[in-house]
PQR file with spaces between the fields and no chain letter, atoms N, CA, C, O and H, PARSE charges and radii, in Angstrom:
ATOM       1  N    UNK     1     -24.901    2.942   68.630 -0.4000 1.5000
ATOM       2  CA   UNK     1     -23.877    3.515   67.547 -0.0000 2.0000
ATOM       3  C    UNK     1     -24.652    4.109   66.480  0.5500 1.7000
ATOM       4  O    UNK     1     -24.173    4.128   65.346 -0.5500 1.4000
ATOM       5  N    UNK     2     -25.850    4.618   66.724 -0.4000 1.5000
ATOM       6  CA   UNK     2     -26.546    5.161   65.513 -0.0000 2.0000
ATOM       7  C    UNK     2     -26.522    6.874   65.697  0.5500 1.7000
ATOM       8  O    UNK     2     -26.750    7.444   66.764 -0.5500 1.4000
ATOM       9  H    UNK     2     -26.239    4.602   67.645  0.4000 1.0000
ATOM      10  N    UNK     3     -26.232    7.465   64.566 -0.4000 1.5000
ATOM      11  CA   UNK     3     -26.205    8.987   64.647 -0.0000 2.0000
ATOM      12  C    UNK     3     -24.997    9.455   65.485  0.5500 1.7000
ATOM      13  O    UNK     3     -25.224   10.014   66.558 -0.5500 1.4000
ATOM      14  H    UNK     3     -26.046    7.002   63.699  0.4000 1.0000
ATOM      15  N    UNK     4     -23.695    9.261   65.058 -0.4000 1.5000
ATOM      16  CA   UNK     4     -22.603    9.581   65.689 -0.0000 2.0000
ATOM      17  C    UNK     4     -22.384   11.260   65.669  0.5500 1.7000
ATOM      18  O    UNK     4     -21.511   11.782   66.362 -0.5500 1.4000
ATOM      19  H    UNK     4     -23.510    8.807   64.186  0.4000 1.0000
ATOM      20  N    UNK     5     -23.092   11.877   64.976 -0.4000 1.5000
ATOM      21  CA   UNK     5     -22.892   13.537   64.961 -0.0000 2.0000
ATOM      22  C    UNK     5     -22.000   13.699   63.728  0.5500 1.7000
ATOM      23  O    UNK     5     -21.777   12.883   62.834 -0.5500 1.4000
ATOM      24  H    UNK     5     -23.801   11.452   64.412  0.4000 1.0000
ATOM      25  N    UNK     6     -21.538   14.965   63.893 -0.4000 1.5000
ATOM      26  CA   UNK     6     -20.695   15.558   62.767 -0.0000 2.0000
ATOM      27  C    UNK     6     -19.268   15.491   63.326  0.5500 1.7000
ATOM      28  O    UNK     6     -19.003   15.763   64.497 -0.5500 1.4000
ATOM      29  H    UNK     6     -21.719   15.628   64.619  0.4000 1.0000
ATOM      30  N    UNK     7     -18.251   15.062   62.291 -0.4000 1.5000
ATOM      31  CA   UNK     7     -17.016   15.160   62.643 -0.0000 2.0000
ATOM      32  C    UNK     7     -16.251   16.148   61.716  0.5500 1.7000
ATOM      33  O    UNK     7     -16.621   16.321   60.555 -0.5500 1.4000
ATOM      34  H    UNK     7     -18.466   14.841   61.340  0.4000 1.0000
ATOM      35  N    UNK     8     -15.282   16.730   62.196 -0.4000 1.5000
ATOM      36  CA   UNK     8     -14.383   17.609   61.399 -0.0000 2.0000
ATOM      37  C    UNK     8     -12.961   17.048   61.383  0.5500 1.7000
ATOM      38  O    UNK     8     -12.298   16.906   62.411 -0.5500 1.4000
ATOM      39  H    UNK     8     -14.981   16.589   63.140  0.4000 1.0000
ATOM      40  N    UNK     9     -12.526   16.731   60.136 -0.4000 1.5000
ATOM      41  CA   UNK     9     -11.097   16.333   59.998 -0.0000 2.0000
ATOM      42  C    UNK     9     -10.418   17.332   59.149  0.5500 1.7000
ATOM      43  O    UNK     9     -10.902   17.823   58.130 -0.5500 1.4000
ATOM      44  H    UNK     9     -13.065   16.846   59.301  0.4000 1.0000
ATOM      45  N    UNK    10      -9.130   17.623   59.705 -0.4000 1.5000
ATOM      46  CA   UNK    10      -8.308   18.488   58.888 -0.0000 2.0000
ATOM      47  C    UNK    10      -8.738   20.040   59.106  0.5500 1.7000
ATOM      48  O    UNK    10      -9.613   20.390   59.898 -0.5500 1.4000
ATOM      49  H    UNK    10      -8.737   17.224   60.534  0.4000 1.0000
ATOM      50  N    UNK    11      -8.041   20.848   58.341 -0.4000 1.5000
ATOM      51  CA   UNK    11      -8.239   22.237   58.615 -0.0000 2.0000
ATOM      52  C    UNK    11      -8.117   23.063   57.341  0.5500 1.7000
ATOM      53  O    UNK    11      -7.436   22.660   56.399 -0.5500 1.4000
ATOM      54  H    UNK    11      -7.330   20.564   57.698  0.4000 1.0000
ATOM      55  N    UNK    12      -8.751   24.175   57.313 -0.4000 1.5000
ATOM      56  CA   UNK    12      -8.511   24.923   56.200 -0.0000 2.0000
ATOM      57  C    UNK    12      -8.830   24.194   54.752  0.5500 1.7000
ATOM      58  O    UNK    12      -9.909   23.606   54.691 -0.5500 1.4000
ATOM      59  H    UNK    12      -9.305   24.502   58.079  0.4000 1.0000
ATOM      60  N    UNK    13      -8.061   24.183   53.686 -0.4000 1.5000
ATOM      61  CA   UNK    13      -8.381   23.487   52.548 -0.0000 2.0000
ATOM      62  C    UNK    13      -8.396   22.023   52.575  0.5500 1.7000
ATOM      63  O    UNK    13      -8.785   21.351   51.620 -0.5500 1.4000
ATOM      64  H    UNK    13      -7.184   24.661   53.736  0.4000 1.0000
ATOM      65  N    UNK    14      -7.923   21.488   53.792 -0.4000 1.5000
ATOM      66  CA   UNK    14      -7.825   20.086   53.845 -0.0000 2.0000
ATOM      67  C    UNK    14      -9.158   19.649   54.709  0.5500 1.7000
ATOM      68  O    UNK    14      -9.253   18.469   55.047 -0.5500 1.4000
ATOM      69  H    UNK    14      -7.606   22.034   54.567  0.4000 1.0000
ATOM      70  N    UNK    15     -10.173   20.572   55.064 -0.4000 1.5000
ATOM      71  CA   UNK    15     -11.119   20.170   55.984 -0.0000 2.0000
ATOM      72  C    UNK    15     -12.155   19.296   55.373  0.5500 1.7000
ATOM      73  O    UNK    15     -12.544   19.557   54.235 -0.5500 1.4000
ATOM      74  H    UNK    15     -10.097   21.531   54.790  0.4000 1.0000
ATOM      75  N    UNK    16     -12.622   18.316   56.006 -0.4000 1.5000
ATOM      76  CA   UNK    16     -13.488   17.253   55.599 -0.0000 2.0000
ATOM      77  C    UNK    16     -14.499   17.051   56.606  0.5500 1.7000
ATOM      78  O    UNK    16     -14.067   16.724   57.711 -0.5500 1.4000
ATOM      79  H    UNK    16     -12.306   18.103   56.931  0.4000 1.0000
ATOM      80  N    UNK    17     -15.863   17.182   56.466 -0.4000 1.5000
ATOM      81  CA   UNK    17     -16.668   16.953   57.353 -0.0000 2.0000
ATOM      82  C    UNK    17     -17.436   15.622   57.147  0.5500 1.7000
ATOM      83  O    UNK    17     -17.775   15.319   56.004 -0.5500 1.4000
ATOM      84  H    UNK    17     -16.214   17.448   55.568  0.4000 1.0000
ATOM      85  N    UNK    18     -17.760   14.726   58.306 -0.4000 1.5000
ATOM      86  CA   UNK    18     -18.372   13.520   58.154 -0.0000 2.0000
ATOM      87  C    UNK    18     -19.455   13.282   59.020  0.5500 1.7000
ATOM      88  O    UNK    18     -19.570   13.994   60.018 -0.5500 1.4000
ATOM      89  H    UNK    18     -17.484   14.972   59.235  0.4000 1.0000
ATOM      90  N    UNK    19     -20.371   12.272   58.760 -0.4000 1.5000
ATOM      91  CA   UNK    19     -21.272   11.762   59.578 -0.0000 2.0000
ATOM      92  C    UNK    19     -21.470   10.329   59.527  0.5500 1.7000
ATOM      93  O    UNK    19     -21.575    9.840   58.402 -0.5500 1.4000
ATOM      94  H    UNK    19     -20.278   11.693   57.949  0.4000 1.0000
ATOM      95  N    UNK    20     -21.530    9.678   60.382 -0.4000 1.5000
ATOM      96  CA   UNK    20     -21.689    8.133   60.446 -0.0000 2.0000
ATOM      97  C    UNK    20     -22.823    7.738   61.324  0.5500 1.7000
ATOM      98  O    UNK    20     -23.279    8.393   62.262 -0.5500 1.4000
ATOM      99  H    UNK    20     -21.444   10.075   61.295  0.4000 1.0000
ATOM     100  N    UNK    21     -23.216    6.578   60.892 -0.4000 1.5000
ATOM     101  CA   UNK    21     -24.427    5.964   61.562 -0.0000 2.0000
ATOM     102  C    UNK    21     -24.613    4.382   61.249  0.5500 1.7000
ATOM     103  O    UNK    21     -24.520    3.953   60.099 -0.5500 1.4000
ATOM     104  H    UNK    21     -22.846    6.046   60.130  0.4000 1.0000
ATOM     105  N    UNK    22     -24.878    3.570   62.341 -0.4000 1.5000
ATOM     106  CA   UNK    22     -25.216    2.384   61.905 -0.0000 2.0000
ATOM     107  C    UNK    22     -26.157    1.644   62.713  0.5500 1.7000
ATOM     108  O    UNK    22     -26.315    1.994   63.883 -0.5500 1.4000
ATOM     109  H    UNK    22     -24.953    3.918   63.275  0.4000 1.0000
ATOM     110  N    UNK    23     -26.895    0.526   62.175 -0.4000 1.5000
ATOM     111  CA   UNK    23     -27.881   -0.022   63.116 -0.0000 2.0000
ATOM     112  C    UNK    23     -27.510   -1.262   63.648  0.5500 1.7000
ATOM     113  O    UNK    23     -28.445   -1.882   64.155 -0.5500 1.4000
ATOM     114  H    UNK    23     -26.766    0.242   61.225  0.4000 1.0000
ATOM     115  N    UNK    24     -26.360   -1.828   63.678 -0.4000 1.5000
ATOM     116  CA   UNK    24     -25.845   -2.913   63.862 -0.0000 2.0000
ATOM     117  C    UNK    24     -25.697   -3.968   62.739  0.5500 1.7000
ATOM     118  O    UNK    24     -24.814   -4.823   62.677 -0.5500 1.4000
ATOM     119  H    UNK    24     -25.600   -1.325   63.265  0.4000 1.0000
ATOM     120  N    UNK    25     -26.653   -3.777   61.909 -0.4000 1.5000
ATOM     121  CA   UNK    25     -26.607   -4.596   60.490 -0.0000 2.0000
ATOM     122  C    UNK    25     -26.220   -3.863   59.366  0.5500 1.7000
ATOM     123  O    UNK    25     -25.658   -4.417   58.421 -0.5500 1.4000
ATOM     124  H    UNK    25     -27.371   -3.082   61.960  0.4000 1.0000
ATOM     125  N    UNK    26     -26.482   -2.595   59.380 -0.4000 1.5000
ATOM     126  CA   UNK    26     -26.345   -1.672   58.003 -0.0000 2.0000
ATOM     127  C    UNK    26     -25.567   -0.451   58.661  0.5500 1.7000
ATOM     128  O    UNK    26     -25.797    0.077   59.750 -0.5500 1.4000
ATOM     129  H    UNK    26     -26.938   -2.144   60.147  0.4000 1.0000
ATOM     130  N    UNK    27     -24.625   -0.147   57.761 -0.4000 1.5000
ATOM     131  CA   UNK    27     -23.629    1.124   58.100 -0.0000 2.0000
ATOM     132  C    UNK    27     -23.802    2.221   57.013  0.5500 1.7000
ATOM     133  O    UNK    27     -24.037    1.954   55.835 -0.5500 1.4000
ATOM     134  H    UNK    27     -24.438   -0.576   56.877  0.4000 1.0000
ATOM     135  N    UNK    28     -23.669    3.455   57.498 -0.4000 1.5000
ATOM     136  CA   UNK    28     -23.606    4.525   56.497 -0.0000 2.0000
ATOM     137  C    UNK    28     -22.591    5.656   56.837  0.5500 1.7000
ATOM     138  O    UNK    28     -22.265    5.868   58.005 -0.5500 1.4000
ATOM     139  H    UNK    28     -23.478    3.672   58.455  0.4000 1.0000
ATOM     140  N    UNK    29     -22.140    6.314   55.885 -0.4000 1.5000
ATOM     141  CA   UNK    29     -21.165    7.235   56.030 -0.0000 2.0000
ATOM     142  C    UNK    29     -21.381    8.354   55.056  0.5500 1.7000
ATOM     143  O    UNK    29     -21.666    8.025   53.904 -0.5500 1.4000
ATOM     144  H    UNK    29     -22.405    6.142   54.936  0.4000 1.0000
ATOM     145  N    UNK    30     -21.287    9.637   55.351 -0.4000 1.5000
ATOM     146  CA   UNK    30     -21.414   10.804   54.649 -0.0000 2.0000
ATOM     147  C    UNK    30     -20.007   11.575   54.920  0.5500 1.7000
ATOM     148  O    UNK    30     -19.597   11.849   56.048 -0.5500 1.4000
ATOM     149  H    UNK    30     -21.056    9.904   56.286  0.4000 1.0000
ATOM     150  N    UNK    31     -19.343   11.876   53.720 -0.4000 1.5000
ATOM     151  CA   UNK    31     -18.269   12.931   53.948 -0.0000 2.0000
ATOM     152  C    UNK    31     -18.353   14.033   52.860  0.5500 1.7000
ATOM     153  O    UNK    31     -18.865   13.874   51.752 -0.5500 1.4000
ATOM     154  H    UNK    31     -19.676   11.653   52.804  0.4000 1.0000
ATOM     155  N    UNK    32     -17.808   15.119   53.303 -0.4000 1.5000
ATOM     156  CA   UNK    32     -17.965   16.370   52.524 -0.0000 2.0000
ATOM     157  C    UNK    32     -16.712   17.003   52.395  0.5500 1.7000
ATOM     158  O    UNK    32     -15.993   17.030   53.393 -0.5500 1.4000
ATOM     159  H    UNK    32     -17.391   15.248   54.203  0.4000 1.0000
ATOM     160  N    UNK    33     -16.297   17.547   51.284 -0.4000 1.5000
ATOM     161  CA   UNK    33     -15.293   18.626   51.353 -0.0000 2.0000
ATOM     162  C    UNK    33     -15.629   19.912   50.685  0.5500 1.7000
ATOM     163  O    UNK    33     -15.709   20.141   49.478 -0.5500 1.4000
ATOM     164  H    UNK    33     -16.881   17.525   50.473  0.4000 1.0000
ATOM     165  N    UNK    34     -15.846   20.869   51.905 -0.4000 1.5000
ATOM     166  CA   UNK    34     -16.482   22.146   51.342 -0.0000 2.0000
ATOM     167  C    UNK    34     -15.785   22.810   50.261  0.5500 1.7000
ATOM     168  O    UNK    34     -16.377   23.443   49.388 -0.5500 1.4000
ATOM     169  H    UNK    34     -15.780   20.683   52.885  0.4000 1.0000
ATOM     170  N    UNK    35     -14.210   22.631   50.328 -0.4000 1.5000
ATOM     171  CA   UNK    35     -13.246   23.266   49.236 -0.0000 2.0000
ATOM     172  C    UNK    35     -13.579   22.860   47.929  0.5500 1.7000
ATOM     173  O    UNK    35     -13.811   23.672   47.034 -0.5500 1.4000
ATOM     174  H    UNK    35     -13.728   22.117   51.037  0.4000 1.0000
ATOM     175  N    UNK    36     -13.620   21.351   47.746 -0.4000 1.5000
ATOM     176  CA   UNK    36     -13.680   20.867   46.340 -0.0000 2.0000
ATOM     177  C    UNK    36     -15.256   20.775   46.142  0.5500 1.7000
ATOM     178  O    UNK    36     -15.665   20.505   45.013 -0.5500 1.4000
ATOM     179  H    UNK    36     -13.432   20.691   48.473  0.4000 1.0000
ATOM     180  N    UNK    37     -16.126   20.977   47.134 -0.4000 1.5000
ATOM     181  CA   UNK    37     -17.757   20.842   46.867 -0.0000 2.0000
ATOM     182  C    UNK    37     -17.877   19.518   46.356  0.5500 1.7000
ATOM     183  O    UNK    37     -18.429   19.359   45.267 -0.5500 1.4000
ATOM     184  H    UNK    37     -15.793   21.196   48.051  0.4000 1.0000
ATOM     185  N    UNK    38     -17.430   18.541   47.000 -0.4000 1.5000
ATOM     186  CA   UNK    38     -17.642   17.043   46.788 -0.0000 2.0000
ATOM     187  C    UNK    38     -18.137   16.377   47.971  0.5500 1.7000
ATOM     188  O    UNK    38     -17.561   16.500   49.052 -0.5500 1.4000
ATOM     189  H    UNK    38     -16.981   18.670   47.884  0.4000 1.0000
ATOM     190  N    UNK    39     -19.314   15.587   47.798 -0.4000 1.5000
ATOM     191  CA   UNK    39     -19.736   14.886   48.969 -0.0000 2.0000
ATOM     192  C    UNK    39     -20.093   13.367   48.481  0.5500 1.7000
ATOM     193  O    UNK    39     -20.675   13.135   47.421 -0.5500 1.4000
ATOM     194  H    UNK    39     -19.781   15.487   46.920  0.4000 1.0000
ATOM     195  N    UNK    40     -19.709   12.475   49.306 -0.4000 1.5000
ATOM     196  CA   UNK    40     -19.836   10.997   49.064 -0.0000 2.0000
ATOM     197  C    UNK    40     -20.506   10.493   50.200  0.5500 1.7000
ATOM     198  O    UNK    40     -20.177   10.721   51.364 -0.5500 1.4000
ATOM     199  H    UNK    40     -19.237   12.663   50.167  0.4000 1.0000
ATOM     200  N    UNK    41     -21.686    9.634   49.733 -0.4000 1.5000
ATOM     201  CA   UNK    41     -22.364    8.755   50.736 -0.0000 2.0000
ATOM     202  C    UNK    41     -22.412    7.322   50.474  0.5500 1.7000
ATOM     203  O    UNK    41     -22.658    6.948   49.328 -0.5500 1.4000
ATOM     204  H    UNK    41     -21.953    9.450   48.787  0.4000 1.0000
ATOM     205  N    UNK    42     -22.217    6.531   51.345 -0.4000 1.5000
ATOM     206  CA   UNK    42     -21.914    5.062   51.345 -0.0000 2.0000
ATOM     207  C    UNK    42     -22.945    4.393   52.256  0.5500 1.7000
ATOM     208  O    UNK    42     -23.039    4.778   53.422 -0.5500 1.4000
ATOM     209  H    UNK    42     -22.017    6.835   52.277  0.4000 1.0000
ATOM     210  N    UNK    43     -23.751    3.380   51.772 -0.4000 1.5000
ATOM     211  CA   UNK    43     -24.483    2.501   52.683 -0.0000 2.0000
ATOM     212  C    UNK    43     -23.921    1.301   52.352  0.5500 1.7000
ATOM     213  O    UNK    43     -23.525    1.056   51.213 -0.5500 1.4000
ATOM     214  H    UNK    43     -23.675    3.067   50.825  0.4000 1.0000
ATOM     215  N    UNK    44     -23.842    0.334   53.504 -0.4000 1.5000
ATOM     216  CA   UNK    44     -23.347   -1.052   53.353 -0.0000 2.0000
ATOM     217  C    UNK    44     -24.034   -1.947   54.395  0.5500 1.7000
ATOM     218  O    UNK    44     -24.595   -1.492   55.392 -0.5500 1.4000
ATOM     219  H    UNK    44     -24.164    0.533   54.430  0.4000 1.0000
ATOM     220  N    UNK    45     -23.946   -3.321   54.077 -0.4000 1.5000
ATOM     221  CA   UNK    45     -24.270   -4.123   55.195 -0.0000 2.0000
ATOM     222  C    UNK    45     -23.205   -4.915   55.823  0.5500 1.7000
ATOM     223  O    UNK    45     -23.440   -5.854   56.584 -0.5500 1.4000
ATOM     224  H    UNK    45     -23.490   -3.690   53.267  0.4000 1.0000
ATOM     225  N    UNK    46     -22.022   -4.520   55.491 -0.4000 1.5000
ATOM     226  CA   UNK    46     -20.720   -4.786   56.176 -0.0000 2.0000
ATOM     227  C    UNK    46     -19.838   -3.756   56.382  0.5500 1.7000
ATOM     228  O    UNK    46     -19.731   -2.903   55.501 -0.5500 1.4000
ATOM     229  H    UNK    46     -21.831   -3.757   54.873  0.4000 1.0000
ATOM     230  N    UNK    47     -19.148   -3.675   57.444 -0.4000 1.5000
ATOM     231  CA   UNK    47     -18.368   -2.513   57.683 -0.0000 2.0000
ATOM     232  C    UNK    47     -17.024   -2.537   56.834  0.5500 1.7000
ATOM     233  O    UNK    47     -16.500   -1.463   56.537 -0.5500 1.4000
ATOM     234  H    UNK    47     -19.234   -4.368   58.160  0.4000 1.0000
ATOM     235  N    UNK    48     -16.523   -3.602   56.485 -0.4000 1.5000
ATOM     236  CA   UNK    48     -15.211   -3.735   55.563 -0.0000 2.0000
ATOM     237  C    UNK    48     -15.610   -3.004   54.191  0.5500 1.7000
ATOM     238  O    UNK    48     -14.967   -2.031   53.797 -0.5500 1.4000
ATOM     239  H    UNK    48     -16.948   -4.474   56.727  0.4000 1.0000
ATOM     240  N    UNK    49     -16.732   -3.536   53.464 -0.4000 1.5000
ATOM     241  CA   UNK    49     -16.886   -2.959   52.237 -0.0000 2.0000
ATOM     242  C    UNK    49     -17.244   -1.490   52.257  0.5500 1.7000
ATOM     243  O    UNK    49     -16.825   -0.701   51.410 -0.5500 1.4000
ATOM     244  H    UNK    49     -17.254   -4.326   53.784  0.4000 1.0000
ATOM     245  N    UNK    50     -18.026   -1.163   53.246 -0.4000 1.5000
ATOM     246  CA   UNK    50     -18.172    0.355   53.308 -0.0000 2.0000
ATOM     247  C    UNK    50     -16.966    1.223   53.683  0.5500 1.7000
ATOM     248  O    UNK    50     -17.073    2.425   53.437 -0.5500 1.4000
ATOM     249  H    UNK    50     -18.366   -1.804   53.934  0.4000 1.0000
ATOM     250  N    UNK    51     -15.952    0.828   54.185 -0.4000 1.5000
ATOM     251  CA   UNK    51     -14.819    1.600   54.442 -0.0000 2.0000
ATOM     252  C    UNK    51     -13.936    1.789   53.230  0.5500 1.7000
ATOM     253  O    UNK    51     -13.293    2.802   52.954 -0.5500 1.4000
ATOM     254  H    UNK    51     -15.865   -0.148   54.384  0.4000 1.0000
ATOM     255  N    UNK    52     -13.996    0.740   52.597 -0.4000 1.5000
ATOM     256  CA   UNK    52     -13.120    0.593   51.261 -0.0000 2.0000
ATOM     257  C    UNK    52     -13.661    1.496   50.229  0.5500 1.7000
ATOM     258  O    UNK    52     -13.006    2.281   49.543 -0.5500 1.4000
ATOM     259  H    UNK    52     -14.518   -0.083   52.821  0.4000 1.0000
ATOM     260  N    UNK    53     -15.106    1.266   50.195 -0.4000 1.5000
ATOM     261  CA   UNK    53     -15.890    1.987   49.105 -0.0000 2.0000
ATOM     262  C    UNK    53     -15.772    3.426   49.352  0.5500 1.7000
ATOM     263  O    UNK    53     -15.456    4.147   48.405 -0.5500 1.4000
ATOM     264  H    UNK    53     -15.638    0.628   50.752  0.4000 1.0000
ATOM     265  N    UNK    54     -16.002    3.967   50.589 -0.4000 1.5000
ATOM     266  CA   UNK    54     -16.040    5.296   50.945 -0.0000 2.0000
ATOM     267  C    UNK    54     -14.685    6.060   50.507  0.5500 1.7000
ATOM     268  O    UNK    54     -14.688    7.152   49.939 -0.5500 1.4000
ATOM     269  H    UNK    54     -16.259    3.382   51.358  0.4000 1.0000
ATOM     270  N    UNK    55     -13.429    5.266   50.883 -0.4000 1.5000
ATOM     271  CA   UNK    55     -12.265    5.892   50.323 -0.0000 2.0000
ATOM     272  C    UNK    55     -12.128    5.929   49.040  0.5500 1.7000
ATOM     273  O    UNK    55     -11.714    6.959   48.508 -0.5500 1.4000
ATOM     274  H    UNK    55     -13.427    4.379   51.345  0.4000 1.0000
ATOM     275  N    UNK    56     -12.437    4.851   48.330 -0.4000 1.5000
ATOM     276  CA   UNK    56     -12.398    4.862   46.836 -0.0000 2.0000
ATOM     277  C    UNK    56     -13.088    6.008   46.205  0.5500 1.7000
ATOM     278  O    UNK    56     -12.576    6.833   45.448 -0.5500 1.4000
ATOM     279  H    UNK    56     -12.772    4.014   48.763  0.4000 1.0000
ATOM     280  N    UNK    57     -14.488    5.951   46.668 -0.4000 1.5000
ATOM     281  CA   UNK    57     -15.391    6.951   46.027 -0.0000 2.0000
ATOM     282  C    UNK    57     -14.870    8.506   46.394  0.5500 1.7000
ATOM     283  O    UNK    57     -14.843    9.368   45.515 -0.5500 1.4000
ATOM     284  H    UNK    57     -14.904    5.282   47.283  0.4000 1.0000
ATOM     285  N    UNK    58     -14.558    8.716   47.448 -0.4000 1.5000
ATOM     286  CA   UNK    58     -13.984   10.100   47.760 -0.0000 2.0000
ATOM     287  C    UNK    58     -12.780   10.535   47.366  0.5500 1.7000
ATOM     288  O    UNK    58     -12.538   11.742   47.346 -0.5500 1.4000
ATOM     289  H    UNK    58     -14.580    8.016   48.161  0.4000 1.0000
ATOM     290  N    UNK    59     -11.812    9.554   46.981 -0.4000 1.5000
ATOM     291  CA   UNK    59     -10.588    9.874   46.325 -0.0000 2.0000
ATOM     292  C    UNK    59     -10.871   10.183   44.789  0.5500 1.7000
ATOM     293  O    UNK    59     -10.306   11.107   44.204 -0.5500 1.4000
ATOM     294  H    UNK    59     -12.008    8.573   46.997  0.4000 1.0000
ATOM     295  N    UNK    60     -11.841    9.290   44.155 -0.4000 1.5000
ATOM     296  CA   UNK    60     -12.166    9.347   42.828 -0.0000 2.0000
ATOM     297  C    UNK    60     -12.957   10.784   42.581  0.5500 1.7000
ATOM     298  O    UNK    60     -12.780   11.464   41.570 -0.5500 1.4000
ATOM     299  H    UNK    60     -12.300    8.540   44.630  0.4000 1.0000
ATOM     300  N    UNK    61     -13.740   11.096   43.519 -0.4000 1.5000
ATOM     301  CA   UNK    61     -14.433   12.393   43.438 -0.0000 2.0000
ATOM     302  C    UNK    61     -13.533   13.638   43.410  0.5500 1.7000
ATOM     303  O    UNK    61     -13.682   14.525   42.570 -0.5500 1.4000
ATOM     304  H    UNK    61     -13.884   10.544   44.341  0.4000 1.0000
ATOM     305  N    UNK    62     -12.655   13.660   44.306 -0.4000 1.5000
ATOM     306  CA   UNK    62     -11.573   14.701   44.323 -0.0000 2.0000
ATOM     307  C    UNK    62     -10.721   14.616   43.154  0.5500 1.7000
ATOM     308  O    UNK    62     -10.296   15.681   42.709 -0.5500 1.4000
ATOM     309  H    UNK    62     -12.534   12.939   44.988  0.4000 1.0000
ATOM     310  N    UNK    63     -10.408   13.566   42.596 -0.4000 1.5000
ATOM     311  CA   UNK    63      -9.756   13.511   41.435 -0.0000 2.0000
ATOM     312  C    UNK    63     -10.272   14.252   40.161  0.5500 1.7000
ATOM     313  O    UNK    63      -9.614   14.907   39.352 -0.5500 1.4000
ATOM     314  H    UNK    63     -10.753   12.700   42.958  0.4000 1.0000
ATOM     315  N    UNK    64     -11.718   13.967   40.184 -0.4000 1.5000
ATOM     316  CA   UNK    64     -12.428   14.477   38.968 -0.0000 2.0000
ATOM     317  C    UNK    64     -12.610   16.044   39.316  0.5500 1.7000
ATOM     318  O    UNK    64     -12.487   16.826   38.373 -0.5500 1.4000
ATOM     319  H    UNK    64     -12.252   13.435   40.841  0.4000 1.0000
ATOM     320  N    UNK    65     -12.855   16.490   40.423 -0.4000 1.5000
ATOM     321  CA   UNK    65     -13.132   17.887   40.747 -0.0000 2.0000
ATOM     322  C    UNK    65     -14.552   18.142   40.699  0.5500 1.7000
ATOM     323  O    UNK    65     -15.405   17.390   40.228 -0.5500 1.4000
ATOM     324  H    UNK    65     -12.955   15.855   41.188  0.4000 1.0000
ATOM     325  N    UNK    66     -14.735   19.337   41.263 -0.4000 1.5000
ATOM     326  CA   UNK    66     -16.223   19.845   41.230 -0.0000 2.0000
ATOM     327  C    UNK    66     -16.513   20.387   39.961  0.5500 1.7000
ATOM     328  O    UNK    66     -15.603   20.764   39.223 -0.5500 1.4000
ATOM     329  H    UNK    66     -14.042   19.947   41.646  0.4000 1.0000
ATOM     330  N    UNK    67     -17.779   20.463   39.623 -0.4000 1.5000
ATOM     331  CA   UNK    67     -18.267   21.200   38.407 -0.0000 2.0000
ATOM     332  C    UNK    67     -18.181   22.591   38.617  0.5500 1.7000
ATOM     333  O    UNK    67     -18.536   23.372   37.734 -0.5500 1.4000
ATOM     334  H    UNK    67     -18.518   20.156   40.223  0.4000 1.0000
């Protein structure tokens, strides 16, 4: 399950690129919105916390907007 490659979700202005990886005991996720120039990276030792944290961080970053 390590290094799952690059994912593309959405199209046009809604495009989000992502990369996931895990070692079985640690999880990582990077998501980037090219339009909003926002990227969020989350590392966690449990999958539940990492998914909730990623969603909250990406939503907050989009609400604030890019510099």
